[in-house]
TIVEX-877433 format. One record per residue (C-alpha): residue number from 0; residue in three letters; x, y, z; chain. Coordinates in Angstrom, 1 decimal. Each point is the difference from the previous one (the first is absolute). Last residue first. Example, Ala and Ser with C-alpha at 12.3 -4.5 7.8 and 13.67 -1.06 7.14 Angstrom:
<nodes>
NODE	1	Ser	13.7	-1.1	7.1	A .
NODE	0	Ala	-1.4	-3.4	0.7	A .
</nodes>
This chain:
<nodes>
NODE	282	Gly	-3.5	14.5	-4.7	A .
NODE	281	Gly	3.0	2.2	0.0	A .
NODE	280	Pro	2.2	-2.7	1.5	A .
NODE	279	Val	-1.6	-3.3	-0.5	A .
NODE	278	Leu	-3.0	-1.6	1.4	A .
NODE	277	Leu	-0.7	-3.6	-1.0	A .
NODE	276	Pro	3.8	-0.2	-0.6	A .
NODE	275	Asn	0.6	0.0	3.7	A .
NODE	274	Ile	3.6	1.0	0.4	A .
NODE	273	Gly	3.4	-0.8	1.5	A .
NODE	272	Leu	2.1	1.7	2.5	A .
NODE	271	Arg	-1.7	3.2	1.1	A .
NODE	270	Arg	2.1	3.1	0.6	A .
NODE	269	Tyr	-0.1	1.5	3.6	A .
NODE	268	Gly	0.1	3.6	0.9	A .
NODE	267	Glu	-2.5	0.1	3.0	A .
NODE	266	Glu	-2.5	1.6	-2.3	A .
NODE	265	Ala	0.3	-2.7	-2.6	A .
NODE	264	Met	-0.4	-2.6	2.8	A .
NODE	263	Leu	-3.3	1.6	1.0	A .
NODE	262	Leu	-1.3	0.1	-3.5	A .
NODE	261	Asp	0.8	-3.7	-0.5	A .
NODE	260	Leu	-1.8	-0.8	3.2	A .
NODE	259	Ala	-3.2	1.8	-1.3	A .
NODE	258	Leu	0.0	-2.3	-3.0	A .
NODE	257	Ser	-0.9	-2.8	2.5	A .
NODE	256	Ala	-3.0	-1.1	-2.1	A .
NODE	255	Ile	2.3	-0.4	-3.1	A .
NODE	254	Asp	2.5	-2.1	2.0	A .
NODE	253	Asp	-2.7	-2.0	1.5	A .
NODE	252	Ala	-1.4	-1.2	-3.5	A .
NODE	251	Phe	3.3	-0.8	-1.5	A .
NODE	250	Pro	1.5	-1.8	3.1	A .
NODE	249	Asp	-3.2	-1.8	0.7	A .
NODE	248	Ile	-0.8	-0.4	3.7	A .
NODE	247	Ala	-2.6	-2.3	0.9	A .
NODE	246	Ala	1.8	-1.5	3.1	A .
NODE	245	Asp	0.1	3.2	1.9	A .
NODE	244	Lys	2.0	0.3	3.0	A .
NODE	243	Asp	1.9	-3.3	-0.6	A .
NODE	242	Arg	0.2	1.0	-3.7	A .
NODE	241	Asp	2.3	3.0	0.8	A .
NODE	240	Met	0.7	2.5	-2.7	A .
NODE	239	Ile	3.4	1.8	-0.5	A .
NODE	238	Lys	0.1	2.8	-2.3	A .
NODE	237	Val	3.5	0.9	-1.4	A .
NODE	236	Tyr	2.1	2.9	0.9	A .
NODE	235	Thr	3.0	1.8	-1.3	A .
NODE	234	Arg	2.1	2.7	1.9	A .
NODE	233	Cys	3.4	-1.6	-0.7	A .
NODE	232	Ala	1.1	-0.2	3.7	A .
NODE	231	Gly	-3.2	0.9	1.8	A .
NODE	230	Cys	-1.7	-3.0	-1.5	A .
NODE	229	Gly	-3.8	0.0	0.2	A .
NODE	228	Glu	-2.3	-2.9	0.4	A .
NODE	227	Ala	-3.6	1.2	-0.7	A .
NODE	226	Lys	-2.9	-1.5	1.7	A .
NODE	225	Val	-3.2	-2.0	-0.8	A .
NODE	224	Ala	-1.5	-2.5	2.5	A .
NODE	223	Glu	-0.3	2.5	2.9	A .
NODE	222	Gly	-3.2	1.7	-0.9	A .
NODE	221	Leu	-0.6	2.8	-2.5	A .
NODE	220	Gly	-1.4	2.5	2.5	A .
NODE	219	Glu	3.2	1.4	1.1	A .
NODE	218	Ile	2.5	-0.2	-3.0	A .
NODE	217	Ala	3.2	-2.2	0.6	A .
NODE	216	Phe	3.7	0.5	0.0	A .
NODE	215	Tyr	2.7	-2.4	0.9	A .
NODE	214	Ala	3.8	0.7	0.4	A .
NODE	213	Val	3.2	-1.7	-1.2	A .
NODE	212	Asp	3.2	1.7	1.0	A .
NODE	211	Lys	2.6	-2.7	0.6	A .
NODE	210	Ser	-1.5	-2.8	-1.9	A .
NODE	209	Ser	1.9	1.0	-3.3	A .
NODE	208	Gly	-0.6	-2.2	-3.1	A .
NODE	207	Cys	0.2	2.9	-2.5	A .
NODE	206	Asp	-3.2	-0.4	-1.8	A .
NODE	205	Ile	-2.2	-2.7	1.9	A .
NODE	204	Cys	1.0	1.8	3.3	A .
NODE	203	Gln	0.1	-2.6	2.8	A .
NODE	202	Ile	-2.5	-0.3	3.0	A .
NODE	201	Arg	-1.3	-3.4	-1.7	A .
NODE	200	Pro	2.2	-2.1	-2.3	A .
NODE	199	Arg	-1.0	-0.8	-3.6	A .
NODE	198	Arg	-1.9	-2.7	-1.6	A .
NODE	197	Trp	-1.3	0.1	-3.5	A .
NODE	196	Glu	-3.5	0.3	-1.0	A .
NODE	195	Cys	-1.1	-0.5	-3.7	A .
NODE	194	Gly	-3.1	2.0	-1.2	A .
NODE	193	Cys	1.3	0.5	-3.5	A .
NODE	192	Leu	-0.2	3.8	-0.4	A .
NODE	191	Ser	0.5	1.8	3.4	A .
NODE	190	Cys	1.9	-2.9	1.4	A .
NODE	189	Val	-0.8	-0.6	3.8	A .
NODE	188	Leu	2.8	0.3	2.6	A .
NODE	187	Tyr	-0.2	-2.7	2.6	A .
NODE	186	Arg	0.5	0.5	3.7	A .
NODE	185	Leu	-0.3	-3.0	2.4	A .
NODE	184	Gly	-2.4	0.1	2.9	A .
NODE	183	His	-1.7	-3.5	-0.8	A .
NODE	182	Val	1.9	-1.5	-3.1	A .
NODE	181	Ala	0.3	-3.5	1.6	A .
NODE	180	Gly	-3.8	-0.4	0.2	A .
NODE	179	Gly	-2.4	3.1	0.1	A .
NODE	178	Thr	0.6	3.7	-0.2	A .
NODE	177	Gln	2.0	2.1	-2.2	A .
NODE	176	Leu	1.5	3.5	0.6	A .
NODE	175	Leu	-0.4	1.5	-3.3	A .
NODE	174	Ser	2.2	2.5	-2.1	A .
NODE	173	Ala	-1.1	2.5	-2.5	A .
NODE	172	Val	-0.4	0.7	-3.8	A .
NODE	171	Pro	3.3	-1.7	-0.5	A .
NODE	170	Leu	2.3	0.9	-2.9	A .
NODE	169	Ala	0.1	-2.0	-3.2	A .
NODE	168	Asp	2.9	-2.5	-0.8	A .
NODE	167	Cys	-2.5	-2.6	-1.6	A .
NODE	166	Val	0.6	-3.0	2.1	A .
NODE	165	Pro	2.6	1.0	2.7	A .
NODE	164	Cys	-2.1	3.2	0.6	A .
NODE	163	Ala	2.3	2.9	0.7	A .
NODE	162	Ser	0.5	1.5	3.4	A .
NODE	161	Gly	2.7	-2.5	1.4	A .
NODE	160	Thr	2.0	0.7	-3.4	A .
NODE	159	Arg	0.4	-1.9	-3.2	A .
NODE	158	Ala	-2.2	-2.8	1.6	A .
NODE	157	Pro	1.5	-3.5	-0.1	A .
NODE	156	Gly	-1.4	-2.3	-2.7	A .
NODE	155	Ile	-3.5	-1.7	0.0	A .
NODE	154	Arg	-0.1	-2.7	-2.7	A .
NODE	153	Glu	0.5	-2.8	2.6	A .
NODE	152	Arg	-3.2	1.1	1.5	A .
NODE	151	Ala	-2.0	-0.9	-3.0	A .
NODE	150	Leu	-2.1	3.0	-1.2	A .
NODE	149	Arg	-3.8	-0.6	-0.2	A .
NODE	148	Ser	-1.1	2.8	2.3	A .
NODE	147	Ala	2.7	2.4	-1.5	A .
NODE	146	Phe	-1.5	-0.3	-3.5	A .
NODE	145	Ser	-3.6	0.5	1.3	A .
NODE	144	Thr	1.3	3.0	2.2	A .
NODE	143	Met	1.7	1.4	-3.1	A .
NODE	142	His	-2.9	-0.5	-2.3	A .
NODE	141	Val	-2.5	1.5	2.3	A .
NODE	140	Gln	2.3	2.6	1.2	A .
NODE	139	Leu	0.6	1.3	-3.6	A .
NODE	138	Ala	-3.6	0.7	-0.5	A .
NODE	137	Ala	-0.3	1.8	3.2	A .
NODE	136	Ala	3.1	2.1	-0.6	A .
NODE	135	Val	-1.4	1.1	-3.4	A .
NODE	134	Leu	-3.2	1.1	1.9	A .
NODE	133	Pro	1.9	1.6	2.7	A .
NODE	132	Ala	2.3	1.9	-2.5	A .
NODE	131	Ile	-2.8	1.4	-2.0	A .
NODE	130	Gly	-0.8	3.0	2.2	A .
NODE	129	Ala	3.7	0.7	1.0	A .
NODE	128	Asp	1.0	0.1	-3.7	A .
NODE	127	Thr	3.4	-1.7	0.1	A .
NODE	126	Arg	3.1	2.1	-1.0	A .
NODE	125	Asp	1.0	1.1	3.4	A .
NODE	124	Phe	-1.2	-3.5	1.2	A .
NODE	123	Asp	3.0	-1.7	-1.6	A .
NODE	122	Gly	0.1	-3.0	2.5	A .
NODE	121	Ala	1.3	-2.2	-2.7	A .
NODE	120	Leu	-3.1	-2.3	0.1	A .
NODE	119	Leu	-2.1	3.1	-0.3	A .
NODE	118	Arg	2.0	1.2	-3.0	A .
NODE	117	Gly	-0.2	-3.2	-1.7	A .
NODE	116	Gly	-3.7	-0.5	0.5	A .
NODE	115	Trp	-0.7	3.6	-1.5	A .
NODE	114	Thr	2.3	-0.7	-2.9	A .
NODE	113	Ala	-1.9	-3.5	-0.7	A .
NODE	112	Leu	-3.2	1.9	0.0	A .
NODE	111	Glu	1.3	2.6	-2.5	A .
NODE	110	Glu	1.3	-2.8	-2.3	A .
NODE	109	Asp	-3.4	-1.9	0.4	A .
NODE	108	Ala	-1.8	2.9	-1.5	A .
NODE	107	Ala	-2.2	2.2	2.5	A .
NODE	106	Gln	-3.7	0.5	-0.7	A .
NODE	105	Arg	-1.2	-2.3	2.8	A .
NODE	104	Ile	2.4	1.5	2.5	A .
NODE	103	Arg	-0.9	3.6	-1.0	A .
NODE	102	Asp	-3.6	-0.8	0.3	A .
NODE	101	Leu	0.6	-1.3	3.6	A .
NODE	100	Leu	1.8	3.2	0.8	A .
NODE	99	Ser	-2.8	2.3	-1.3	A .
NODE	98	Ala	-2.6	-2.0	2.0	A .
NODE	97	Leu	2.2	0.4	3.2	A .
NODE	96	Gly	-0.1	3.7	-0.4	A .
NODE	95	Pro	-3.8	0.1	-0.7	A .
NODE	94	Glu	-0.9	-1.8	3.3	A .
NODE	93	Gly	-1.0	-3.3	1.2	A .
NODE	92	Pro	1.4	-1.7	-3.1	A .
NODE	91	Lys	-1.0	-3.7	0.6	A .
NODE	90	Leu	3.0	-2.3	-0.4	A .
NODE	89	Arg	-0.7	-2.9	-2.4	A .
NODE	88	Asp	1.0	1.3	-3.4	A .
NODE	87	Ala	3.2	1.8	1.3	A .
NODE	86	Ile	0.8	-3.2	2.1	A .
NODE	85	Ser	-0.3	-2.1	-3.1	A .
NODE	84	Arg	2.3	2.4	-2.0	A .
NODE	83	Leu	2.5	-0.6	2.8	A .
NODE	82	Thr	-0.4	-3.6	0.0	A .
NODE	81	Ala	0.5	-0.1	-3.9	A .
NODE	80	Arg	3.3	2.0	0.6	A .
NODE	79	Trp	1.1	-2.6	2.6	A .
NODE	78	Gly	-0.5	-2.8	-2.5	A .
NODE	77	Pro	1.6	1.7	-3.1	A .
NODE	76	Asn	3.5	-0.4	1.8	A .
NODE	75	Glu	2.5	2.7	-0.9	A .
NODE	74	Pro	-0.2	1.6	3.4	A .
NODE	73	Leu	0.2	-3.5	1.6	A .
NODE	72	Arg	3.5	-1.0	-1.4	A .
NODE	71	Ser	1.9	0.4	3.3	A .
NODE	70	Ile	-2.6	-2.5	1.4	A .
NODE	69	Asp	1.6	-2.9	-2.0	A .
NODE	68	Pro	-1.9	-2.8	-1.4	A .
NODE	67	Pro	-3.0	2.5	-0.8	A .
NODE	66	Leu	-3.3	-0.7	1.6	A .
NODE	65	Ala	-3.2	0.0	-2.1	A .
NODE	64	Ala	-2.1	-3.1	1.6	A .
NODE	63	Ala	0.5	1.3	3.6	A .
NODE	62	Ala	-1.3	3.4	-1.0	A .
NODE	61	Asp	-3.2	-1.5	-1.2	A .
NODE	60	Asp	-0.4	-1.6	3.4	A .
NODE	59	Trp	0.5	3.2	1.9	A .
NODE	58	Leu	-2.3	2.4	-1.9	A .
NODE	57	Gly	-2.8	-0.2	2.5	A .
NODE	56	Ala	2.3	0.7	2.8	A .
NODE	55	Gln	1.5	3.0	-1.8	A .
NODE	54	Ile	-3.7	1.3	-0.5	A .
NODE	53	Glu	-0.7	-0.4	3.7	A .
NODE	52	Ala	3.3	2.0	0.7	A .
NODE	51	Leu	-1.2	2.8	-2.2	A .
NODE	50	Asp	-3.4	0.2	1.6	A .
NODE	49	Ala	1.8	0.1	3.4	A .
NODE	48	Met	2.4	2.6	-1.4	A .
NODE	47	Leu	-3.1	2.2	-0.8	A .
NODE	46	Asn	-1.5	-0.6	3.5	A .
NODE	45	Leu	3.4	1.2	1.6	A .
NODE	44	Tyr	0.0	3.0	-2.4	A .
NODE	43	Gly	-3.5	1.2	0.9	A .
NODE	42	Ala	0.5	-1.0	3.7	A .
NODE	41	Leu	3.0	2.1	0.5	A .
NODE	40	Ser	-1.4	2.7	2.2	A .
NODE	39	Ser	-2.6	-2.3	1.6	A .
NODE	38	Arg	2.7	-2.5	1.3	A .
NODE	37	Ser	-2.0	-2.4	2.1	A .
NODE	36	Arg	-2.4	-1.5	-2.8	A .
NODE	35	Ala	2.7	0.2	-2.5	A .
NODE	34	Leu	2.3	-2.3	2.1	A .
NODE	33	Gln	-2.5	-2.7	-0.2	A .
NODE	32	Arg	-0.4	0.4	-3.8	A .
NODE	31	Phe	3.8	0.0	-0.6	A .
NODE	30	Arg	0.3	-3.1	2.1	A .
NODE	29	Ala	-2.5	-1.8	-1.9	A .
NODE	28	Ala	1.7	0.8	-3.3	A .
NODE	27	Arg	3.5	-1.0	1.4	A .
NODE	26	His	-1.5	-3.5	1.1	A .
NODE	25	Arg	-1.3	-0.4	-3.4	A .
NODE	24	Phe	3.1	1.1	-1.6	A .
NODE	23	Pro	2.6	-2.3	1.7	A .
NODE	22	Gly	0.3	-2.4	-2.8	A .
NODE	21	Asp	-1.2	-3.7	-0.4	A .
NODE	20	Thr	3.6	-1.3	-0.1	A .
NODE	19	Pro	1.0	1.5	3.3	A .
NODE	18	Pro	2.7	2.6	-0.1	A .
NODE	17	Leu	3.6	-1.3	0.6	A .
NODE	16	Arg	1.6	0.3	3.4	A .
NODE	15	Val	3.9	0.6	-0.1	A .
NODE	14	Ala	2.5	-0.7	2.9	A .
NODE	13	Pro	-2.3	-2.8	1.2	A .
NODE	12	Ile	-0.1	-1.1	3.6	A .
NODE	11	Glu	-1.1	-3.6	0.0	A .
NODE	10	Ser	-2.1	-1.2	2.9	A .
NODE	9	Gly	-3.4	-0.4	-1.7	A .
NODE	8	Ser	-2.3	2.6	-1.0	A .
NODE	7	Gly	0.1	3.8	-0.8	A .
NODE	6	Ala	-3.0	1.9	-1.2	A .
NODE	5	Phe	0.6	1.7	-3.4	A .
NODE	4	Pro	-3.7	0.2	-1.0	A .
NODE	3	Asn	-1.1	1.4	3.4	A .
NODE	2	Ser	-3.5	-1.1	0.5	A .
NODE	1	Glu	-2.9	1.5	-1.8	A .
NODE	0	Met	-2.2	2.6	1.8	A .
</nodes>
């Protein structure tokens, strides 16, 4: 297993941690493969996501050469659309349903691709095809993560809210308890699209800020590294992943592998804060 690409170092405690300039995707692919071996009921999808992450890693250098000057203009940028078409060409269709989705991407006009990208960036999942969304998200992630990894820190402004990424304004996929150096034990939210991490206090609701009625939930058999932090005040939750208990954690891979935890939280009446665009509602 590769080492953690976001490992902390030095004595400075950053408010925002940028993705590595070589991308997180090879580490993510390896984690998907590892989890597939221990999650038999999800193995098919986890292996598919490993294939997708490997393709993302292979497209990294091309994405860096096609970055827009402003991340808000990304849906209009031809670079990410070329990346999406490359994903459709490289991903092996393991089943007829996936093959038809890949054909649909290949045949779509630029305007349709831009519409898909704009809807996903806006969080409009009700009008986003749940089958195509993970592939669109994967293409956007390559470009957005590449953009964020090269961003000058002085260009990072304050977040709109505590739950919004200060770089691209997207919601988090999960939160991480970091390990190593000055960040050991600190909690960072992880952006669901550009991969940036921003610091938030522990034992405090990400949504409403309350710390009075915070509870933690886990699934027996999934280990202690991934739990859900639920707020009794606003009934939202976010997953919290502890790299001190499992240094190989990847928030996107471990989120999908712990889908049973989302089902538990729904049964308990909690609403998830944030989303994993590699597995959108209805997918």
